[in-house]
Every structure is written in structure tokens, then in C-alpha cells.
N, C-alpha and C positions, 0 to 999 in steps of 0.2 A: 394304637401304637404298636404295630407289628413288624415295622422295618427298622433296620439300623439307622437309617436317615432320621426318622421321626424320633427314635430314642436319643440320638446325639443332640437333636435340636432341642428336645425337651430338657436335657441335662445342662445345656449351655445357654438357655435363654434367661437372662437376669430379671429378677423381680424389680418392681419399682423400689422396694426398700433397699435392695442391694445397690441399685443405680444411685440412689441418694447418698448412701454411705460411702460409695466409691468417689463421689464428687467431693467429699470432705476429706478423704485420705490423701495426704500429699506424697509425691514421689513414686518411683517405680516400685514394682513388685517382683521379687525373685522367689521362685518356687523351687526349693532344694529337695531332690528325691521325687521328681514328678512323673517317674516312669512306671508307677504302679497302676492299680485298678481305678483310682480316683484322680490322680495326678493330671493326666491329659485333659479331661473335661473340666476339671477345676481351673487349669491354666486358660483354657478357651473362654470359660465363663468369666474369669477376671478381665480378660482382653475385651470381650463383648460388653461387659458392664462399663469399663473404662470409655470405650468409644460411645456407648449410649449416654454417658454421663457428660460427654464433651470434654473430657480431660485427656491431654496428650501424655500418655504413660506407657513406658515400656513394661511388658510382662515377659519375664525370662524363665524359662523352664530348663532346670539343670539336673541331670541324671545320666546314669548308664542305660540308655534305651535298648530295648530288646529287639526292636524291628524298625526298618525304615518307614513302614506304613504309619507308626505313631508319629515319627518326626515330620513326615509329610502332612499329616493331619494338623499338627501344631503350626507349622510354618504357613500353610494355607489359610490359617485362621489369625495370622498376625502375631503369633507368639514366637519370640526368639528362642532358639534351641542351643543348648550347650551339652553335647554328648560326651560325658566324662565319668571315669571311675572316681567317686567322691573320696574314697579311701586311699587313693594314690597320693604319694607325697607331692605337695605343691598344687594339688587340684583346687583346693579352696582358695588359694591366693590368686589363682587365675580367673576366678569368678569376679564379676563386676560388683562394685559397692551398690547397694540398695537400701533405702530406709525402711522397707517393708519386706519381711521374710515369712513365707510359709514353709515350715520344715516338715517334711513328709517321709524322709528316708526311715526305713525300718525293715526288720526281718522277723518273721514268725515261723513259717513253714520250713522245715529242714533244720530247725533248731536241735532236735534230738539227733545226736551223732556229730554235729558240728557246732557245738556250743560257743567255741571261741569266736567264730565269725559272727554269730548273733550278738555277742557282747560287744565286739568291735563296732558293728553297725548301729546297734541300739544305745550304747553308752559312751563309747570312746568317740565316735564320729560327732554326735551332737555337742559334746564338750568343745571339739575343735571349731565347730560352726559358731557357737556362742563367742569363742575367743576371736574369730575372724570378724564378727559383726557386733561389736560391743555397743555401737551407737544406733542399732537398728531396733525396730519393733519385731518381735519373733512370735508368731503363733506356731507351737510345736505340737504335731499330732502325737497323741499317746493312746492309751487303751484302757477300757474298763476292766481289763484282766488284772490291773494292779490292785484292785479291791479284794479279789478272791470271792468265795462264795458268800451269799447273803441269805438269810432266812426268807422264805416266800412271803411271810406276813410283814416283812420290813418295808416293803415298797420300793426296794432297790437301794444301792449305795449312794450316799450323798458325798459331795465334794470334800467335806472337812472330816470324813471318817478315817480311822486308822487303816493303813494298807496291810493286806494280808496275801501277798502274791503267792501263787501256787505254780511251781515249775520254773525252770530257767528262763523261758520266754518272758513270763510276767516279771520275774525278778530283774532281768536286764532292762525292762521298761521302767521299773522303779528307779534302777540305776541311771537311765536317761533323765528322768525327772530331777533326780538329786543333783546331777552334774549341771543341768540347765539352771536349777535353783541356785547352786553355788556361783555360777558365773553371773547370773542376773543380780545377785546381791553384791558380788564383788565389783562389778563394773557398772552398776546401776542401769541394767539393760532391762526395759520393759518386756515382759513375756506373758503368754497365756498358754497353759497346758490343756490341750484339746483332747479329752478322754472319749474317744469314739467307740461306740459299741455297735457293730453289725451294720454298717452302711451296705445298701443293696441297690442293684438294679436287676432287671430281669435276667441278665446273663450270669449272675453269680450271687452269693449271699446265702444267709440262713433260709430264707423263704425258698430260693431255688433249690437248696439242698433237701429241704423237706419235700417240695413239689416233685422233684425228680425221683425221690425214693417212693413216693406214693404212686406216681405215673408208672414206675417200674414194678409195682405191686410187691415191693419189698417191705419188711417190717420197719417201722420208725422207731428209732432209739429214743427212749424217754429218760436217759441218764441225766440230761439237763431238762428240767421239767418246764421251765419258763424262760422266755427270751424277750428282748425287745430289739427293734431294728428301726433304721431310718432310710428314707430315700436318699440315694447318693447325691442327687442335685441339691437337696436341702443341706446335707452335711457340707458339701463344697461351699455353698452360699454362706452358711454359718461360719465357716473357717475365715472367709474373707471379711465377714462382718465383725469378726472378733478382734480384728487389728486394733480399733480404737479402745478396746478393753484391756489391752496389755498393760501390766504394771509391774512394780518391784516391791517384794518378791513376786513371783509369777501368780497371776490369777489362775484359777482352775475351773474348768467347765466340762460337765458331763453332756455329751452330745449322743442322743439316741431318740427313739420314738417314745412318747410319753406313756404308751400302754406297755404293761408286762403281760404277755399272753401266753397261755399254755401251748406247749408243742403239740399236744394231743388235739387241741381245738383247731390249730392251724392245719394239721394233718387231715382232720375230718373235713374241714372246709374245702381242701384240695381234692379230697376224695369225691365230695359232692360235685365239684366243678368238672372233675374228669370222669365222673360217673364210674368210679372203680372202688372196690372194697378196700378198706384201710386196716392194717394190722399193726401191732406194736410189739416191742421187746423191751423188757425191763419195767420198772415202776417208777413214777415221778417221785423224786426225793423231796426232802423238806427244805432244800436250799438250792439256789441257782446262781449263775453269773449274770446279774442284771443291774442296771443303774437307774437312779432317780434323775429325771431330766427337768425337774421343775424350775431350776435356775435358767436353763436354756429357753424354757417357754416364756419366762418372764422377760428375758432380754429381746427375743426375736419372735415370739408368738408360736402358735401351733404350726407344725410342718405343713407345707403345701400339699403334700401327698399323704393320705391317710393309710393306715394299716390295711383297711379293707381294699382300698384301691390297689395297694401293692400286691395283694394276694391275687386280685383278679387280673392285673396286668401280668403277673408271672405265670399264671395259669394259661392265659391266652398265648404268651410268648412260647411256652413249651409246647402247647398243642399245635402251633403253627410252625414249629421246627425252627425257631429263631437261633441265631448264633449264640454260643455260650463261652464263658471264660472258665477253663479247667483249674479251678482254684477252690476246692472244698473248704468250708469254714472249720470243720471239725468241731462244731458247736457242742457236740455231745460229749466231748472230752472233759473229765473232771480232774484228771491227774496233772494237767498243765504241760503234757508232753506233746509237742507238735513237730 
């Protein structure tokens, strides 16, 4: 899988389980905030799964898209596109009704120095969406950052643990969850909070960040000693398959790879694959930002792409000069400033 065409094909090919679930979900799907790294392929995946299941269903992607190339990609694959500034007054009222909502709008990088915009996008906007769609099922993307650091021996944060967000980005994400929960309980709107940790494909993500550092023969930062991550295609599929699990008050689901693996181990594996020396800076701490995905595995099974496969694909992609997305995760940050 060394070309963009093969990558997109893999990311948007529905599994048999997704096809079955899509045949049972009634009505159109509106994906709000679909212009990010995951949104375009999730939208196409939803449309392809609907077609494959034999259901006549609209899939609508609404966002302020950054380029015409993304809009063309979506429309060529049967996804209806609404290019709009979601914060603009009246924007949400102009969106179509839909019984199924995947809410993806969010802001992380650039928070430091423009905290107000981050709070507007991460907290104010989801409250407006919940009021606009009181009768819909809403799967809302959130983040494992809401938990804060967990001891290495803990096995990762569980869904029912106390939230200890570090920094304004994580705090604003807790705000998003609180506003959504309020409107879920007020309007009896079924929801699911989709707490995602480090979705990746070969163009971006925590594995890409580590791999590119190793390939450039720069020291790998061990400030965050352990991480877990999940293939973007699996994360997108699980978001769509989460629609039947929405409830009031909102269900909560950690979504990430089942393994919590040391950054040093990942770096050494990339060093072996690239045949370059690996150096480190800092020392592994006794806590990291990582989640326990046991509930996810019980609902949906083990992800289709293993950690070992993701590492090898990423190494091959970088070695062959594949396209990249310039969006570092800053996974090594412990102070919550992004």
C-alpha cells in the first residue's frame, strides 16, 4: 500500500460488519465538521457502506472545507457537500434534518494564544448542534485528553473514571461533553461520546511523528513514555457502528488500539526498519496519556489493522516518499498546551 489511491481504497472499504449495521440504521447520515483528517474518508466510507447494504441513504458532509480537492473527492464518491462556517449565525438552521449525526467539529492545535476560539468550537458549537437536532442520534467525537495522565501500571483510563483534564484544550473538551450531556438529558437525545486516542494513517499521527524523527536521525522525546493508537479506517468504522449504541444520558466509548506500547520500543522498531541509529531525549515517566479500549473490543472486536502492521506500513510509506499531512500530534506534550 504505497500509493494514495490504495490508501484511500483501504480507508473507505466497508467491512461486512459495518455493512450489516448500516442496513439496520434508518435514515440519512449528516457528518458535521467533516473537513478534518478523518472526516472525508469517514464520509465516503459511510456512503459506500450504505450502497453495499442496499439502503437508499443520503450521506451529507458539512464543514468549512479547506480545499476544492476534498470537495471533489467527496462529491465524486456520492457524498453531498455543504461548505459552511458552522459558527456563523444561521449556519446550523440551514443544514438539513437527519436522524443520524456524526459530530466531528473540534479544535486542538493553535489553542495556545487563541483560547477563545477553541472554547467556541469545542464547547459552544456542540451545544448549538444538540439544540438543533434534539430528535437525532448523535455520535460526538471527543478525546482521551479529558482523562489526564494515568499511571503506567493502570492499563489506561476507563470510561467511568474521574476526568482530570490538563490544559485548556482538554478542559474545553470536557466542556463539550458537559454541554452535550446537558442537552441529551434535557431533550432526551440519545448520544455517544466517542473518546478517540491517536487515529493514524501513514500520512500523519503518532507513529508518523516517531518514524519521521527516527528517519531524520533526531532524538526521540520520551516525555510521554507510552501511547496507544488506532488505524483511521477502524476508528471511522467504529464511529458509524456506534450509532445504535447512543443513549440518554450519553454512552461513553474509548476508541484506540488495545495495546499500550512504549515510545522507545516503537522508535527502536522504526530504527530497525530504516536501518538507522536511534537516540532519545528525556526519561520515560511513570504516567502517560493513554486509554483502556476493552469496552470497544467487546462491542466491535479487535481492530482490523494491528499495531505491527501500522508500524510497517508507516515505515514503507516514508521510505517511498509518500504524501504527508503536516499536522504533528505533539504527543510528547505533558502540559496540555497545543
